[in-house]
TORKOL-4160 file (C-alpha; in steps of 0.2 Angstrom, whole numbers, padded with zeros to 4 digits, m for minus):
465
<pt num="1" X="0034" Y="0080" Z="m0181"/>
<pt num="2" X="0029" Y="0094" Z="m0169"/>
<pt num="3" X="0041" Y="0100" Z="m0155"/>
<pt num="4" X="0029" Y="0093" Z="m0142"/>
<pt num="5" X="0029" Y="0075" Z="m0150"/>
<pt num="6" X="0048" Y="0076" Z="m0152"/>
<pt num="7" X="0049" Y="0081" Z="m0133"/>
<pt num="8" X="0038" Y="0067" Z="m0128"/>
<pt num="9" X="0047" Y="0054" Z="m0138"/>
<pt num="10" X="0064" Y="0060" Z="m0131"/>
<pt num="11" X="0057" Y="0059" Z="m0113"/>
<pt num="12" X="0050" Y="0042" Z="m0117"/>
<pt num="13" X="0067" Y="0036" Z="m0122"/>
<pt num="14" X="0076" Y="0044" Z="m0107"/>
<pt num="15" X="0064" Y="0035" Z="m0095"/>
<pt num="16" X="0067" Y="0018" Z="m0105"/>
<pt num="17" X="0086" Y="0021" Z="m0105"/>
<pt num="18" X="0086" Y="0023" Z="m0086"/>
<pt num="19" X="0076" Y="0007" Z="m0083"/>
<pt num="20" X="0087" Y="m0002" Z="m0095"/>
<pt num="21" X="0103" Y="0004" Z="m0087"/>
<pt num="22" X="0097" Y="0000" Z="m0070"/>
<pt num="23" X="0092" Y="m0017" Z="m0075"/>
<pt num="24" X="0108" Y="m0021" Z="m0083"/>
<pt num="25" X="0119" Y="m0014" Z="m0068"/>
<pt num="26" X="0109" Y="m0025" Z="m0056"/>
<pt num="27" X="0109" Y="m0040" Z="m0067"/>
<pt num="28" X="0128" Y="m0039" Z="m0069"/>
<pt num="29" X="0130" Y="m0036" Z="m0051"/>
<pt num="30" X="0120" Y="m0051" Z="m0047"/>
<pt num="31" X="0130" Y="m0062" Z="m0059"/>
<pt num="32" X="0146" Y="m0056" Z="m0050"/>
<pt num="33" X="0138" Y="m0060" Z="m0033"/>
<pt num="34" X="0133" Y="m0078" Z="m0039"/>
<pt num="35" X="0151" Y="m0081" Z="m0046"/>
<pt num="36" X="0159" Y="m0075" Z="m0029"/>
<pt num="37" X="0147" Y="m0086" Z="m0019"/>
<pt num="38" X="0152" Y="m0102" Z="m0028"/>
<pt num="39" X="0163" Y="m0113" Z="m0016"/>
<pt num="40" X="0160" Y="m0101" Z="m0002"/>
<pt num="41" X="0153" Y="m0106" Z="0015"/>
<pt num="42" X="0135" Y="m0102" Z="0019"/>
<pt num="43" X="0140" Y="m0087" Z="0030"/>
<pt num="44" X="0150" Y="m0080" Z="0016"/>
<pt num="45" X="0136" Y="m0082" Z="0003"/>
<pt num="46" X="0124" Y="m0074" Z="0015"/>
<pt num="47" X="0135" Y="m0059" Z="0017"/>
<pt num="48" X="0138" Y="m0057" Z="m0002"/>
<pt num="49" X="0119" Y="m0058" Z="m0005"/>
<pt num="50" X="0115" Y="m0045" Z="0009"/>
<pt num="51" X="0128" Y="m0033" Z="0002"/>
<pt num="52" X="0120" Y="m0035" Z="m0015"/>
<pt num="53" X="0103" Y="m0032" Z="m0008"/>
<pt num="54" X="0109" Y="m0016" Z="0000"/>
<pt num="55" X="0117" Y="m0009" Z="m0015"/>
<pt num="56" X="0102" Y="m0014" Z="m0026"/>
<pt num="57" X="0090" Y="m0005" Z="m0014"/>
<pt num="58" X="0101" Y="0010" Z="m0015"/>
<pt num="59" X="0102" Y="0010" Z="m0034"/>
<pt num="60" X="0084" Y="0007" Z="m0037"/>
<pt num="61" X="0078" Y="0020" Z="m0024"/>
<pt num="62" X="0090" Y="0033" Z="m0032"/>
<pt num="63" X="0084" Y="0030" Z="m0049"/>
<pt num="64" X="0066" Y="0028" Z="m0045"/>
<pt num="65" X="0066" Y="0043" Z="m0034"/>
<pt num="66" X="0069" Y="0054" Z="m0049"/>
<pt num="67" X="0055" Y="0047" Z="m0060"/>
<pt num="68" X="0037" Y="0053" Z="m0058"/>
<pt num="69" X="0024" Y="0040" Z="m0064"/>
<pt num="70" X="0021" Y="0022" Z="m0063"/>
<pt num="71" X="0039" Y="0016" Z="m0060"/>
<pt num="72" X="0040" Y="0027" Z="m0045"/>
<pt num="73" X="0023" Y="0020" Z="m0039"/>
<pt num="74" X="0029" Y="0003" Z="m0041"/>
<pt num="75" X="0044" Y="0007" Z="m0031"/>
<pt num="76" X="0033" Y="0013" Z="m0017"/>
<pt num="77" X="0022" Y="m0002" Z="m0018"/>
<pt num="78" X="0037" Y="m0014" Z="m0017"/>
<pt num="79" X="0044" Y="m0004" Z="m0003"/>
<pt num="80" X="0031" Y="m0011" Z="0009"/>
<pt num="81" X="0041" Y="m0027" Z="0010"/>
<pt num="82" X="0056" Y="m0017" Z="0016"/>
<pt num="83" X="0054" Y="m0025" Z="0033"/>
<pt num="84" X="0061" Y="m0041" Z="0026"/>
<pt num="85" X="0077" Y="m0033" Z="0020"/>
<pt num="86" X="0093" Y="m0029" Z="0029"/>
<pt num="87" X="0092" Y="m0012" Z="0039"/>
<pt num="88" X="0103" Y="m0002" Z="0026"/>
<pt num="89" X="0091" Y="m0008" Z="0012"/>
<pt num="90" X="0076" Y="m0003" Z="0022"/>
<pt num="91" X="0083" Y="0014" Z="0024"/>
<pt num="92" X="0086" Y="0016" Z="0006"/>
<pt num="93" X="0068" Y="0011" Z="0001"/>
<pt num="94" X="0061" Y="0022" Z="0014"/>
<pt num="95" X="0066" Y="0037" Z="0003"/>
<pt num="96" X="0053" Y="0032" Z="m0009"/>
<pt num="97" X="0040" Y="0036" Z="0003"/>
<pt num="98" X="0046" Y="0054" Z="0005"/>
<pt num="99" X="0041" Y="0069" Z="m0005"/>
<pt num="100" X="0049" Y="0070" Z="m0023"/>
<pt num="101" X="0054" Y="0086" Z="m0032"/>
<pt num="102" X="0038" Y="0096" Z="m0036"/>
<pt num="103" X="0034" Y="0104" Z="m0053"/>
<pt num="104" X="0036" Y="0122" Z="m0056"/>
<pt num="105" X="0021" Y="0133" Z="m0050"/>
<pt num="106" X="0017" Y="0139" Z="m0067"/>
<pt num="107" X="0014" Y="0121" Z="m0073"/>
<pt num="108" X="0003" Y="0117" Z="m0058"/>
<pt num="109" X="m0007" Y="0133" Z="m0062"/>
<pt num="110" X="m0009" Y="0128" Z="m0080"/>
<pt num="111" X="m0016" Y="0111" Z="m0076"/>
<pt num="112" X="m0029" Y="0120" Z="m0065"/>
<pt num="113" X="m0034" Y="0132" Z="m0079"/>
<pt num="114" X="m0036" Y="0117" Z="m0091"/>
<pt num="115" X="m0046" Y="0107" Z="m0079"/>
<pt num="116" X="m0057" Y="0121" Z="m0070"/>
<pt num="117" X="m0057" Y="0135" Z="m0083"/>
<pt num="118" X="m0048" Y="0148" Z="m0073"/>
<pt num="119" X="m0032" Y="0152" Z="m0064"/>
<pt num="120" X="m0031" Y="0147" Z="m0045"/>
<pt num="121" X="m0031" Y="0165" Z="m0039"/>
<pt num="122" X="m0048" Y="0167" Z="m0048"/>
<pt num="123" X="m0055" Y="0151" Z="m0040"/>
<pt num="124" X="m0048" Y="0152" Z="m0023"/>
<pt num="125" X="m0048" Y="0166" Z="m0010"/>
<pt num="126" X="m0030" Y="0161" Z="m0006"/>
<pt num="127" X="m0018" Y="0149" Z="m0016"/>
<pt num="128" X="m0001" Y="0144" Z="m0010"/>
<pt num="129" X="0010" Y="0141" Z="m0026"/>
<pt num="130" X="0023" Y="0130" Z="m0017"/>
<pt num="131" X="0016" Y="0113" Z="m0013"/>
<pt num="132" X="0015" Y="0106" Z="0004"/>
<pt num="133" X="0018" Y="0088" Z="m0003"/>
<pt num="134" X="0023" Y="0080" Z="m0019"/>
<pt num="135" X="0022" Y="0062" Z="m0024"/>
<pt num="136" X="0023" Y="0050" Z="m0039"/>
<pt num="137" X="0008" Y="0056" Z="m0049"/>
<pt num="138" X="0003" Y="0074" Z="m0042"/>
<pt num="139" X="0007" Y="0087" Z="m0028"/>
<pt num="140" X="m0004" Y="0095" Z="m0015"/>
<pt num="141" X="m0007" Y="0114" Z="m0013"/>
<pt num="142" X="m0015" Y="0123" Z="0001"/>
<pt num="143" X="m0029" Y="0135" Z="m0003"/>
<pt num="144" X="m0044" Y="0144" Z="0004"/>
<pt num="145" X="m0061" Y="0143" Z="m0004"/>
<pt num="146" X="m0071" Y="0159" Z="m0007"/>
<pt num="147" X="m0082" Y="0155" Z="0008"/>
<pt num="148" X="m0067" Y="0153" Z="0019"/>
<pt num="149" X="m0065" Y="0134" Z="0020"/>
<pt num="150" X="m0047" Y="0129" Z="0020"/>
<pt num="151" X="m0044" Y="0115" Z="0007"/>
<pt num="152" X="m0031" Y="0104" Z="0000"/>
<pt num="153" X="m0029" Y="0104" Z="m0019"/>
<pt num="154" X="m0021" Y="0089" Z="m0027"/>
<pt num="155" X="m0014" Y="0093" Z="m0045"/>
<pt num="156" X="m0008" Y="0080" Z="m0057"/>
<pt num="157" X="0009" Y="0082" Z="m0065"/>
<pt num="158" X="0006" Y="0087" Z="m0084"/>
<pt num="159" X="0011" Y="0072" Z="m0095"/>
<pt num="160" X="0012" Y="0059" Z="m0082"/>
<pt num="161" X="m0003" Y="0050" Z="m0089"/>
<pt num="162" X="0007" Y="0047" Z="m0106"/>
<pt num="163" X="0022" Y="0041" Z="m0096"/>
<pt num="164" X="0012" Y="0028" Z="m0086"/>
<pt num="165" X="0009" Y="0014" Z="m0099"/>
<pt num="166" X="0027" Y="0015" Z="m0105"/>
<pt num="167" X="0033" Y="0014" Z="m0088"/>
<pt num="168" X="0023" Y="m0002" Z="m0084"/>
<pt num="169" X="0029" Y="m0010" Z="m0099"/>
<pt num="170" X="0047" Y="m0009" Z="m0093"/>
<pt num="171" X="0044" Y="m0010" Z="m0074"/>
<pt num="172" X="0040" Y="m0028" Z="m0076"/>
<pt num="173" X="0057" Y="m0032" Z="m0082"/>
<pt num="174" X="0065" Y="m0021" Z="m0068"/>
<pt num="175" X="0055" Y="m0030" Z="m0054"/>
<pt num="176" X="0057" Y="m0047" Z="m0061"/>
<pt num="177" X="0076" Y="m0044" Z="m0059"/>
<pt num="178" X="0074" Y="m0037" Z="m0042"/>
<pt num="179" X="0062" Y="m0052" Z="m0036"/>
<pt num="180" X="0076" Y="m0064" Z="m0041"/>
<pt num="181" X="0085" Y="m0062" Z="m0025"/>
<pt num="182" X="0073" Y="m0056" Z="m0012"/>
<pt num="183" X="0055" Y="m0055" Z="m0017"/>
<pt num="184" X="0053" Y="m0072" Z="m0025"/>
<pt num="185" X="0037" Y="m0075" Z="m0015"/>
<pt num="186" X="0028" Y="m0060" Z="m0024"/>
<pt num="187" X="0021" Y="m0062" Z="m0042"/>
<pt num="188" X="0028" Y="m0047" Z="m0051"/>
<pt num="189" X="0017" Y="m0050" Z="m0066"/>
<pt num="190" X="0002" Y="m0050" Z="m0055"/>
<pt num="191" X="0008" Y="m0034" Z="m0046"/>
<pt num="192" X="0011" Y="m0025" Z="m0063"/>
<pt num="193" X="m0006" Y="m0031" Z="m0070"/>
<pt num="194" X="m0015" Y="m0025" Z="m0054"/>
<pt num="195" X="m0006" Y="m0009" Z="m0054"/>
<pt num="196" X="m0010" Y="m0006" Z="m0073"/>
<pt num="197" X="m0028" Y="m0008" Z="m0070"/>
<pt num="198" X="m0028" Y="0003" Z="m0054"/>
<pt num="199" X="m0018" Y="0016" Z="m0062"/>
<pt num="200" X="m0031" Y="0020" Z="m0075"/>
<pt num="201" X="m0043" Y="0025" Z="m0060"/>
<pt num="202" X="m0029" Y="0034" Z="m0051"/>
<pt num="203" X="m0025" Y="0045" Z="m0066"/>
<pt num="204" X="m0043" Y="0051" Z="m0066"/>
<pt num="205" X="m0046" Y="0060" Z="m0050"/>
<pt num="206" X="m0064" Y="0059" Z="m0053"/>
<pt num="207" X="m0063" Y="0041" Z="m0048"/>
<pt num="208" X="m0053" Y="0045" Z="m0032"/>
<pt num="209" X="m0066" Y="0059" Z="m0028"/>
<pt num="210" X="m0080" Y="0046" Z="m0029"/>
<pt num="211" X="m0071" Y="0033" Z="m0019"/>
<pt num="212" X="m0066" Y="0046" Z="m0005"/>
<pt num="213" X="m0084" Y="0053" Z="m0004"/>
<pt num="214" X="m0090" Y="0035" Z="m0003"/>
<pt num="215" X="m0079" Y="0032" Z="0012"/>
<pt num="216" X="m0084" Y="0048" Z="0019"/>
<pt num="217" X="m0102" Y="0043" Z="0019"/>
<pt num="218" X="m0099" Y="0026" Z="0026"/>
<pt num="219" X="m0089" Y="0033" Z="0041"/>
<pt num="220" X="m0100" Y="0049" Z="0043"/>
<pt num="221" X="m0102" Y="0052" Z="0062"/>
<pt num="222" X="m0089" Y="0038" Z="0066"/>
<pt num="223" X="m0082" Y="0039" Z="0084"/>
<pt num="224" X="m0064" Y="0038" Z="0079"/>
<pt num="225" X="m0062" Y="0038" Z="0060"/>
<pt num="226" X="m0062" Y="0054" Z="0049"/>
<pt num="227" X="m0063" Y="0055" Z="0030"/>
<pt num="228" X="m0060" Y="0073" Z="0022"/>
<pt num="229" X="m0075" Y="0079" Z="0012"/>
<pt num="230" X="m0073" Y="0082" Z="m0007"/>
<pt num="231" X="m0076" Y="0099" Z="m0014"/>
<pt num="232" X="m0084" Y="0094" Z="m0031"/>
<pt num="233" X="m0085" Y="0111" Z="m0038"/>
<pt num="234" X="m0066" Y="0112" Z="m0038"/>
<pt num="235" X="m0063" Y="0095" Z="m0043"/>
<pt num="236" X="m0060" Y="0087" Z="m0061"/>
<pt num="237" X="m0050" Y="0074" Z="m0070"/>
<pt num="238" X="m0033" Y="0081" Z="m0065"/>
<pt num="239" X="m0038" Y="0091" Z="m0050"/>
<pt num="240" X="m0045" Y="0085" Z="m0033"/>
<pt num="241" X="m0050" Y="0097" Z="m0019"/>
<pt num="242" X="m0055" Y="0092" Z="m0002"/>
<pt num="243" X="m0056" Y="0099" Z="0015"/>
<pt num="244" X="m0039" Y="0103" Z="0023"/>
<pt num="245" X="m0034" Y="0092" Z="0038"/>
<pt num="246" X="m0020" Y="0096" Z="0050"/>
<pt num="247" X="m0014" Y="0084" Z="0064"/>
<pt num="248" X="0001" Y="0075" Z="0068"/>
<pt num="249" X="0010" Y="0063" Z="0056"/>
<pt num="250" X="0015" Y="0045" Z="0060"/>
<pt num="251" X="0033" Y="0050" Z="0063"/>
<pt num="252" X="0028" Y="0063" Z="0075"/>
<pt num="253" X="0017" Y="0051" Z="0084"/>
<pt num="254" X="0031" Y="0038" Z="0086"/>
<pt num="255" X="0042" Y="0051" Z="0093"/>
<pt num="256" X="0031" Y="0060" Z="0105"/>
<pt num="257" X="0016" Y="0050" Z="0108"/>
<pt num="258" X="0013" Y="0040" Z="0124"/>
<pt num="259" X="0011" Y="0021" Z="0125"/>
<pt num="260" X="m0008" Y="0022" Z="0127"/>
<pt num="261" X="m0009" Y="0034" Z="0112"/>
<pt num="262" X="0001" Y="0021" Z="0102"/>
<pt num="263" X="m0011" Y="0007" Z="0107"/>
<pt num="264" X="m0026" Y="0017" Z="0102"/>
<pt num="265" X="m0019" Y="0022" Z="0085"/>
<pt num="266" X="m0014" Y="0005" Z="0081"/>
<pt num="267" X="m0031" Y="m0002" Z="0085"/>
<pt num="268" X="m0039" Y="0012" Z="0074"/>
<pt num="269" X="m0028" Y="0008" Z="0059"/>
<pt num="270" X="m0032" Y="m0010" Z="0061"/>
<pt num="271" X="m0051" Y="m0008" Z="0063"/>
<pt num="272" X="m0052" Y="0004" Z="0048"/>
<pt num="273" X="m0043" Y="m0009" Z="0037"/>
<pt num="274" X="m0053" Y="m0024" Z="0043"/>
<pt num="275" X="m0070" Y="m0014" Z="0043"/>
<pt num="276" X="m0067" Y="m0007" Z="0026"/>
<pt num="277" X="m0064" Y="m0024" Z="0019"/>
<pt num="278" X="m0075" Y="m0036" Z="0028"/>
<pt num="279" X="m0090" Y="m0024" Z="0030"/>
<pt num="280" X="m0089" Y="m0015" Z="0013"/>
<pt num="281" X="m0078" Y="m0026" Z="0002"/>
<pt num="282" X="m0068" Y="m0011" Z="m0002"/>
<pt num="283" X="m0051" Y="m0005" Z="0005"/>
<pt num="284" X="m0037" Y="0008" Z="0002"/>
<pt num="285" X="m0023" Y="m0001" Z="m0006"/>
<pt num="286" X="m0010" Y="0012" Z="m0001"/>
<pt num="287" X="m0007" Y="0010" Z="0018"/>
<pt num="288" X="0009" Y="0020" Z="0020"/>
<pt num="289" X="0012" Y="0031" Z="0035"/>
<pt num="290" X="0010" Y="0047" Z="0025"/>
<pt num="291" X="m0008" Y="0044" Z="0023"/>
<pt num="292" X="m0014" Y="0047" Z="0041"/>
<pt num="293" X="m0016" Y="0062" Z="0052"/>
<pt num="294" X="m0018" Y="0060" Z="0071"/>
<pt num="295" X="m0028" Y="0072" Z="0082"/>
<pt num="296" X="m0028" Y="0076" Z="0100"/>
<pt num="297" X="m0046" Y="0070" Z="0103"/>
<pt num="298" X="m0040" Y="0052" Z="0098"/>
<pt num="299" X="m0047" Y="0052" Z="0081"/>
<pt num="300" X="m0038" Y="0047" Z="0065"/>
<pt num="301" X="m0040" Y="0055" Z="0048"/>
<pt num="302" X="m0037" Y="0044" Z="0033"/>
<pt num="303" X="m0031" Y="0052" Z="0017"/>
<pt num="304" X="m0027" Y="0047" Z="m0002"/>
<pt num="305" X="m0040" Y="0036" Z="m0010"/>
<pt num="306" X="m0032" Y="0035" Z="m0027"/>
<pt num="307" X="m0028" Y="0016" Z="m0025"/>
<pt num="308" X="m0045" Y="0009" Z="m0019"/>
<pt num="309" X="m0049" Y="m0009" Z="m0023"/>
<pt num="310" X="m0067" Y="m0016" Z="m0023"/>
<pt num="311" X="m0069" Y="m0035" Z="m0021"/>
<pt num="312" X="m0083" Y="m0044" Z="m0028"/>
<pt num="313" X="m0094" Y="m0055" Z="m0017"/>
<pt num="314" X="m0087" Y="m0070" Z="m0026"/>
<pt num="315" X="m0069" Y="m0065" Z="m0023"/>
<pt num="316" X="m0073" Y="m0061" Z="m0005"/>
<pt num="317" X="m0082" Y="m0078" Z="m0002"/>
<pt num="318" X="m0067" Y="m0087" Z="m0009"/>
<pt num="319" X="m0055" Y="m0079" Z="0003"/>
<pt num="320" X="m0064" Y="m0080" Z="0019"/>
<pt num="321" X="m0063" Y="m0099" Z="0021"/>
<pt num="322" X="m0044" Y="m0098" Z="0020"/>
<pt num="323" X="m0044" Y="m0086" Z="0035"/>
<pt num="324" X="m0056" Y="m0097" Z="0045"/>
<pt num="325" X="m0046" Y="m0113" Z="0042"/>
<pt num="326" X="m0030" Y="m0104" Z="0048"/>
<pt num="327" X="m0039" Y="m0098" Z="0063"/>
<pt num="328" X="m0045" Y="m0115" Z="0067"/>
<pt num="329" X="m0028" Y="m0123" Z="0064"/>
<pt num="330" X="m0037" Y="m0134" Z="0051"/>
<pt num="331" X="m0023" Y="m0139" Z="0038"/>
<pt num="332" X="m0033" Y="m0150" Z="0026"/>
<pt num="333" X="m0047" Y="m0138" Z="0026"/>
<pt num="334" X="m0035" Y="m0124" Z="0022"/>
<pt num="335" X="m0027" Y="m0133" Z="0007"/>
<pt num="336" X="m0044" Y="m0136" Z="0000"/>
<pt num="337" X="m0049" Y="m0118" Z="0002"/>
<pt num="338" X="m0033" Y="m0112" Z="m0006"/>
<pt num="339" X="m0036" Y="m0123" Z="m0021"/>
<pt num="340" X="m0054" Y="m0116" Z="m0023"/>
<pt num="341" X="m0047" Y="m0098" Z="m0021"/>
<pt num="342" X="m0033" Y="m0101" Z="m0034"/>
<pt num="343" X="m0019" Y="m0100" Z="m0022"/>
<pt num="344" X="m0014" Y="m0118" Z="m0025"/>
<pt num="345" X="m0017" Y="m0128" Z="m0041"/>
<pt num="346" X="m0025" Y="m0145" Z="m0039"/>
<pt num="347" X="m0012" Y="m0160" Z="m0040"/>
<pt num="348" X="0001" Y="m0151" Z="m0031"/>
<pt num="349" X="0004" Y="m0165" Z="m0019"/>
<pt num="350" X="0010" Y="m0155" Z="m0005"/>
<pt num="351" X="0008" Y="m0161" Z="0014"/>
<pt num="352" X="m0006" Y="m0150" Z="0021"/>
<pt num="353" X="0003" Y="m0148" Z="0038"/>
<pt num="354" X="0018" Y="m0141" Z="0028"/>
<pt num="355" X="0007" Y="m0129" Z="0019"/>
<pt num="356" X="m0001" Y="m0123" Z="0035"/>
<pt num="357" X="0015" Y="m0120" Z="0044"/>
<pt num="358" X="0021" Y="m0109" Z="0029"/>
<pt num="359" X="0004" Y="m0100" Z="0026"/>
<pt num="360" X="0000" Y="m0097" Z="0044"/>
<pt num="361" X="0016" Y="m0087" Z="0048"/>
<pt num="362" X="0008" Y="m0070" Z="0045"/>
<pt num="363" X="m0006" Y="m0075" Z="0056"/>
<pt num="364" X="0003" Y="m0078" Z="0072"/>
<pt num="365" X="m0005" Y="m0062" Z="0079"/>
<pt num="366" X="m0022" Y="m0070" Z="0077"/>
<pt num="367" X="m0019" Y="m0088" Z="0084"/>
<pt num="368" X="m0018" Y="m0082" Z="0102"/>
<pt num="369" X="m0029" Y="m0072" Z="0113"/>
<pt num="370" X="m0018" Y="m0057" Z="0114"/>
<pt num="371" X="m0002" Y="m0053" Z="0104"/>
<pt num="372" X="0011" Y="m0039" Z="0103"/>
<pt num="373" X="0017" Y="m0034" Z="0086"/>
<pt num="374" X="0035" Y="m0029" Z="0085"/>
<pt num="375" X="0047" Y="m0022" Z="0071"/>
<pt num="376" X="0053" Y="m0040" Z="0069"/>
<pt num="377" X="0036" Y="m0047" Z="0066"/>
<pt num="378" X="0034" Y="m0043" Z="0048"/>
<pt num="379" X="0052" Y="m0046" Z="0045"/>
<pt num="380" X="0052" Y="m0064" Z="0052"/>
<pt num="381" X="0035" Y="m0068" Z="0043"/>
<pt num="382" X="0041" Y="m0061" Z="0027"/>
<pt num="383" X="0057" Y="m0070" Z="0028"/>
<pt num="384" X="0048" Y="m0087" Z="0030"/>
<pt num="385" X="0038" Y="m0083" Z="0015"/>
<pt num="386" X="0052" Y="m0077" Z="0004"/>
<pt num="387" X="0065" Y="m0090" Z="0008"/>
<pt num="388" X="0064" Y="m0100" Z="m0008"/>
<pt num="389" X="0079" Y="m0110" Z="m0003"/>
<pt num="390" X="0073" Y="m0114" Z="0015"/>
<pt num="391" X="0064" Y="m0129" Z="0022"/>
<pt num="392" X="0047" Y="m0124" Z="0014"/>
<pt num="393" X="0054" Y="m0121" Z="m0004"/>
<pt num="394" X="0042" Y="m0133" Z="m0012"/>
<pt num="395" X="0027" Y="m0125" Z="m0004"/>
<pt num="396" X="0033" Y="m0107" Z="m0009"/>
<pt num="397" X="0036" Y="m0113" Z="m0027"/>
<pt num="398" X="0018" Y="m0120" Z="m0028"/>
<pt num="399" X="0009" Y="m0104" Z="m0021"/>
<pt num="400" X="0001" Y="m0093" Z="m0033"/>
<pt num="401" X="m0006" Y="m0076" Z="m0029"/>
<pt num="402" X="m0022" Y="m0071" Z="m0040"/>
<pt num="403" X="m0020" Y="m0053" Z="m0046"/>
<pt num="404" X="m0036" Y="m0048" Z="m0037"/>
<pt num="405" X="m0027" Y="m0052" Z="m0020"/>
<pt num="406" X="m0011" Y="m0042" Z="m0023"/>
<pt num="407" X="m0016" Y="m0026" Z="m0016"/>
<pt num="408" X="m0025" Y="m0034" Z="m0001"/>
<pt num="409" X="m0008" Y="m0043" Z="0003"/>
<pt num="410" X="0000" Y="m0026" Z="0002"/>
<pt num="411" X="m0012" Y="m0019" Z="0015"/>
<pt num="412" X="m0010" Y="m0034" Z="0026"/>
<pt num="413" X="0009" Y="m0031" Z="0027"/>
<pt num="414" X="0008" Y="m0012" Z="0027"/>
<pt num="415" X="m0003" Y="m0012" Z="0042"/>
<pt num="416" X="0007" Y="m0026" Z="0051"/>
<pt num="417" X="0023" Y="m0016" Z="0048"/>
<pt num="418" X="0015" Y="0000" Z="0056"/>
<pt num="419" X="0008" Y="m0010" Z="0071"/>
<pt num="420" X="0025" Y="m0017" Z="0074"/>
<pt num="421" X="0033" Y="0000" Z="0074"/>
<pt num="422" X="0019" Y="0005" Z="0087"/>
<pt num="423" X="0023" Y="m0011" Z="0097"/>
<pt num="424" X="0004" Y="m0014" Z="0097"/>
<pt num="425" X="m0003" Y="m0026" Z="0109"/>
<pt num="426" X="m0022" Y="m0031" Z="0109"/>
<pt num="427" X="m0035" Y="m0044" Z="0106"/>
<pt num="428" X="m0031" Y="m0045" Z="0087"/>
<pt num="429" X="m0040" Y="m0061" Z="0084"/>
<pt num="430" X="m0056" Y="m0055" Z="0093"/>
<pt num="431" X="m0056" Y="m0039" Z="0084"/>
<pt num="432" X="m0053" Y="m0048" Z="0067"/>
<pt num="433" X="m0068" Y="m0059" Z="0071"/>
<pt num="434" X="m0079" Y="m0044" Z="0075"/>
<pt num="435" X="m0078" Y="m0039" Z="0056"/>
<pt num="436" X="m0075" Y="m0057" Z="0049"/>
<pt num="437" X="m0091" Y="m0065" Z="0057"/>
<pt num="438" X="m0100" Y="m0051" Z="0067"/>
<pt num="439" X="m0094" Y="m0056" Z="0084"/>
<pt num="440" X="m0097" Y="m0045" Z="0099"/>
<pt num="441" X="m0084" Y="m0031" Z="0102"/>
<pt num="442" X="m0069" Y="m0036" Z="0113"/>
<pt num="443" X="m0062" Y="m0018" Z="0117"/>
<pt num="444" X="m0069" Y="m0001" Z="0121"/>
<pt num="445" X="m0066" Y="0005" Z="0104"/>
<pt num="446" X="m0076" Y="m0009" Z="0097"/>
<pt num="447" X="m0090" Y="m0005" Z="0109"/>
<pt num="448" X="m0090" Y="0013" Z="0103"/>
<pt num="449" X="m0091" Y="0007" Z="0085"/>
<pt num="450" X="m0105" Y="m0005" Z="0089"/>
<pt num="451" X="m0115" Y="0009" Z="0097"/>
<pt num="452" X="m0112" Y="0020" Z="0082"/>
<pt num="453" X="m0118" Y="0006" Z="0071"/>
<pt num="454" X="m0133" Y="0002" Z="0081"/>
<pt num="455" X="m0138" Y="0020" Z="0079"/>
<pt num="456" X="m0138" Y="0018" Z="0060"/>
<pt num="457" X="m0120" Y="0022" Z="0055"/>
<pt num="458" X="m0110" Y="0011" Z="0043"/>
<pt num="459" X="m0122" Y="0000" Z="0034"/>
<pt num="460" X="m0113" Y="m0016" Z="0030"/>
<pt num="461" X="m0112" Y="m0021" Z="0012"/>
<pt num="462" X="m0114" Y="m0040" Z="0016"/>
<pt num="463" X="m0112" Y="m0053" Z="0028"/>
<pt num="464" X="m0094" Y="m0057" Z="0033"/>
<pt num="465" X="m0098" Y="m0076" Z="0036"/>
């Protein structure tokens, strides 16, 4: 056995052992919590379970924050439901969205040599060896092209591809345990399988480059959406170069932006998500705050297209009726549409009104003419969907999330969470129907986009009806 094979085997066992130890610790702690809760009143049981949730979030975040690869990515994906957890647990999970320790400059440069055939200083006029950002799969370096263009160069961690498959095999065990106390409304198996399929694309930056360039073409000349252009001559399987984008971060906008700026930003985030999906059957499945940059002219740049999901027309047509019946308040029609889409299995025997009250919880913003998102919106909606011991336990037990809808669900919750932090108020129902059925624009941004579209921008991929 070569030294490299031995090293890879040892690293694989170290990663497995971390997951096993974490799973064992949290399972044992959950057992103790259940024992202590027997015979206790409801308030005492709730306090015990909240303390368990906080300690588990802290433990999971600490371990996963040190593990590059799929387990880290899964942790980031799960963290989008943090609004449904106690505040201390939310804070722990927020750390998974921060930068992780970068790789040594020499390793990053070696990846560039292997992929592009020359060292960075031969390919770029300037190269900053210290990355400006580091995440679960790769890190970003700032550089300057020979023609003077400032660019961002994403370099994949060496060996991360070999760790992904093994991570996913063990991550399902970890998140099945975690779902047992607070994420019971989410299909962990579906999440892992969807991520397994998407990770194959995300590991090959050529797929991301193609997806990013396709978005750039769709939104070329758009009045308020910006997509960085890819630099194909400096991109390969493990290196992706695109134009550098400055601008304010989401945290900076929250801290310093005016209320009117917050409202504009919220509408742009919402319109980009809805337009991408309903007009192009495509969406970016990674809607966390680090993937946006905000500019003084009121435009927003959207970054990171590694986790893009494409819906087939069949998948899309199966989903739209469920949304329409919710918006119409049609409970029997909703149940029929959910059965056809695979969200409910025939013969469930559930009362349609009870199904409607359960499923419509996340759609409150679209059931009135105007609505204000708050930080409590996502927490309350998710609590209603995750309370497997509550009044709608039978409905929740019968719900099934088809794998192809897992990432879309993540986008819905992720965008809702950000709108809540922005305290966004708008005609959300009307904006949704612009994209869902091609209704006329209800806001000034909608009218700007409509003029751009009439001038030949943003060819739709199909009818939203």
